C-alpha positions in Angstrom: 62.6 3.1 65.9 61.2 0.3 68.0 63.6 -2.9 67.8 61.9 -5.8 66.4 62.7 -9.6 66.8 61.9 -11.6 63.7 62.6 -15.8 63.2 63.9 -17.1 60.2 64.2 -20.8 58.3 67.8 -20.9 57.6 69.9 -23.9 56.2 71.1 -24.7 59.6 67.8 -24.2 61.7 65.4 -21.3 63.0 67.6 -18.3 63.8 66.5 -14.9 65.6 67.4 -11.6 64.2 66.9 -8.1 65.4 66.1 -5.3 63.5 67.1 -7.4 60.3 70.5 -8.7 61.7 71.0 -12.2 62.7 71.6 -12.9 66.3 74.2 -15.7 67.3 72.8 -19.1 66.6 72.4 -19.8 70.5 69.9 -17.0 70.8 66.4 -18.5 72.1 63.3 -16.7 72.8 62.6 -19.1 75.4 65.6 -18.3 77.5 65.4 -14.5 77.1 62.0 -14.7 77.9 62.9 -16.9 81.2 65.4 -13.8 82.5 64.3 -11.2 84.8 63.3 -7.9 82.3 66.6 -5.6 83.3 68.8 -8.9 82.7 67.2 -10.1 79.7 67.7 -5.9 78.5 71.3 -6.2 78.8 72.0 -9.7 77.4 70.0 -8.4 74.0 72.1 -5.3 73.8 75.5 -7.3 74.2 74.6 -9.9 71.6 76.6 -9.2 68.5 74.8 -9.0 65.1 75.7 -10.8 61.9 74.6 -11.0 58.5 71.5 -9.2 56.7 68.7 -11.9 57.8 67.3 -12.8 54.4 66.0 -16.6 55.0 62.4 -16.9 55.0 60.1 -15.8 58.2 58.6 -18.4 60.4 56.4 -17.7 63.0 57.7 -15.7 66.1 57.4 -18.3 68.8 59.5 -21.2 69.6 58.0 -25.0 69.7 57.6 -25.1 73.7 56.1 -21.9 74.4 52.1 -21.2 75.0 49.6 -19.1 73.1 46.7 -18.3 75.4 43.6 -15.9 73.9 41.5 -13.9 75.6 37.3 -13.2 74.4 35.0 -10.7 74.5 36.8 -8.0 75.4 35.7 -5.8 72.6 31.8 -4.5 73.3 31.5 -5.6 69.3 33.0 -9.0 69.9 30.5 -9.3 72.9 27.6 -8.4 70.6 28.9 -10.6 67.7 29.2 -13.5 69.6 25.4 -13.0 71.2 24.0 -13.0 67.6 25.7 -16.2 67.0 24.9 -18.0 70.1 21.7 -19.8 71.4 23.0 -18.7 74.8 23.3 -15.2 74.6 23.5 -14.1 78.1 26.7 -15.8 78.6 28.4 -13.6 76.4 27.1 -10.6 78.3 28.2 -12.1 81.6 31.5 -12.6 80.9 31.8 -9.2 79.3 30.7 -7.6 82.7 32.3 -10.1 84.8 35.4 -9.6 87.0 36.9 -12.6 85.8 37.9 -12.5 81.7 37.5 -15.0 79.5 40.8 -17.0 78.7 41.2 -20.1 76.8 44.3 -22.1 75.1 44.9 -21.5 71.5 48.0 -23.2 70.2 51.3 -24.8 71.1 54.3 -22.7 69.5 54.7 -25.3 67.1 51.2 -25.1 65.7 51.2 -21.3 64.9 51.3 -20.0 61.3 53.8 -17.4 60.2 54.0 -14.5 58.0 52.8 -16.1 54.5 52.0 -19.3 55.7 48.5 -21.0 55.3 45.6 -21.1 57.5 42.5 -23.1 57.4 38.9 -23.2 58.0 37.5 -26.6 59.6 35.8 -28.9 57.2 32.9 -29.0 59.7 32.2 -25.6 59.7 29.9 -23.7 57.8 30.6 -20.3 59.0 34.2 -19.2 59.5 36.1 -16.0 60.3 39.6 -14.3 61.0 40.1 -12.5 64.2 42.8 -9.6 63.8 44.0 -9.3 67.6 47.2 -7.8 69.2 48.9 -10.5 71.0 51.2 -9.7 74.0 54.8 -11.2 74.2 55.2 -11.9 78.0 58.1 -12.7 80.1 58.3 -15.8 82.8 57.3 -12.8 85.4 54.1 -12.0 83.3 55.8 -8.6 82.1 54.7 -7.5 78.7 57.7 -7.1 76.8 56.3 -6.6 73.1 53.7 -7.5 70.9 52.8 -9.0 67.6 50.0 -9.4 65.2 47.7 -12.3 65.5 44.8 -14.1 63.6 42.6 -15.9 65.9 40.9 -18.3 63.2 37.6 -19.2 64.7 34.3 -21.5 63.6 31.2 -19.1 65.0 28.9 -21.8 63.7 30.5 -24.5 65.9 30.8 -22.0 68.9 27.2 -20.6 68.6 25.8 -24.0 68.6 27.2 -24.6 72.4 29.8 -22.6 73.9 31.6 -25.4 75.7 32.5 -26.2 72.0 34.8 -23.1 72.0 37.8 -25.6 72.3 36.6 -26.9 69.0 36.0 -23.6 67.3 39.1 -22.1 68.3 41.8 -25.1 68.5 42.6 -27.2 65.5 45.7 -27.1 62.5 45.7 -23.8 60.9 43.9 -22.1 63.3 46.7 -19.5 64.8 48.7 -17.1 62.9 51.3 -14.6 64.5 53.9 -12.3 62.7 55.8 -10.9 60.8 57.9 -10.3 64.2 57.9 -8.9 67.6 58.2 -5.4 68.4 59.7 -4.8 71.8 58.2 -2.1 73.9 56.3 -1.9 77.1 52.8 -2.0 77.6 52.5 1.8 77.8 52.8 1.8 74.1 50.1 -0.6 73.5 47.0 1.6 74.8 45.9 3.2 71.6 47.4 1.3 68.3 45.2 0.9 64.8 44.1 -2.6 64.1 43.0 -3.1 60.7 41.8 -6.2 58.4 41.3 -6.9 55.2 40.1 -9.9 53.2 40.5 -10.6 49.4 38.9 -12.9 47.3 40.1 -13.4 43.8 42.1 -10.3 44.1 39.4 -8.0 45.5 38.6 -6.9 48.9 35.3 -8.6 50.2 35.7 -7.4 53.7 37.2 -4.5 55.7 37.3 -3.2 59.4 39.2 -1.0 61.7 39.4 -0.7 65.2 41.5 0.3 67.8 43.4 -1.2 71.1 41.9 1.6 73.3 38.4 -0.1 72.7 39.6 -3.2 74.6 37.3 -3.0 77.9 40.1 -4.2 80.0 43.6 -3.2 81.0 46.3 -5.5 79.4 48.1 -6.1 82.6 44.7 -7.6 84.1 44.5 -9.8 81.3 47.8 -11.0 82.1 47.3 -10.9 85.9 44.7 -13.4 85.3 46.4 -15.9 83.0 49.5 -16.0 85.6 46.9 -16.0 88.6 47.6 -20.2 88.9 49.6 -20.8 85.5 53.5 -20.6 85.4 55.1 -19.8 82.2 58.6 -20.4 82.4 59.6 -19.9 79.2 57.5 -16.6 78.7 54.0 -17.1 76.5 51.8 -15.4 74.2 48.3 -13.5 74.9 45.8 -12.5 72.3 43.7 -9.6 73.7 40.3 -10.4 71.7 39.2 -8.9 68.4 37.4 -5.6 67.8 36.8 -6.2 63.9 34.0 -9.2 63.4 32.7 -9.6 59.8 28.8 -10.0 59.7 26.7 -13.4 59.6 26.4 -13.0 55.6 30.3 -13.4 55.5 32.6 -16.8 56.0 36.3 -17.6 54.6 36.9 -19.7 51.8 39.8 -21.4 50.5 41.7 -19.1 48.4 41.2 -15.7 50.1 43.9 -13.4 51.9 43.6 -12.4 55.0 45.9 -9.1 55.9 46.0 -7.9 59.7 47.9 -4.5 60.2 48.8 -3.2 63.7 50.2 -0.1 63.4 52.3 -1.1 60.4 53.3 -4.8 61.8 51.8 -6.3 58.9 50.5 -9.8 59.3 49.1 -11.9 56.0 48.0 -15.4 55.2 46.8 -17.5 52.3 43.2 -19.6 53.3 44.0 -23.3 52.5 
């Protein structure tokens, strides 16, 4: 069984658990990700485990950590971005380029967790969820695990002009991750199934599936570009792009429920 970290809203504040048992109150993900790989593994193995973790889940990220994202890493994503945009050659060029598209997505405190609401922008008319494998990285840029992510996006705003990408991607309720972090190395992540299901009024209105093997770039390559000129002393999270894109005839609405499953790690969020 793959070890899994979860973060919970206890009466004494946020608290981490490993495989459903609380870790000591002093454990923090930031401190753990700051340690070298071998040392971090030894630290985690030595920690005592307490009672069953029964408090509500929080997003598996701490307030001070950064969440970044990669774009146009799947062919289907490139085609969808071209379809929405008046500058189609931009996406073709970045898909073929040596340098990937990377952008800031959220501070840790902005991330919605399992069951928490996500949002669409009030000034956008075309909005979609983007189901993505999210890499969990230590301070050295080593992949130590993954979580399930939703990179909620305004396609109408980004399609109007690529320079509007931050407004299309970064706003309240635009980032969700959870329910926990599966601890594993990059070799375990190369061919995982990713499914997206959107329900409306109790009925499924969109469903799609892809696999992480369809990502054009190596995961380590994406991480290398993120860390090239940017330190992450407390670790970081990196969305790896989406391979499931609803068509132009679909837009999220308030009341929808988005369910993303990456190899059994399921994240579900209602749309506010």
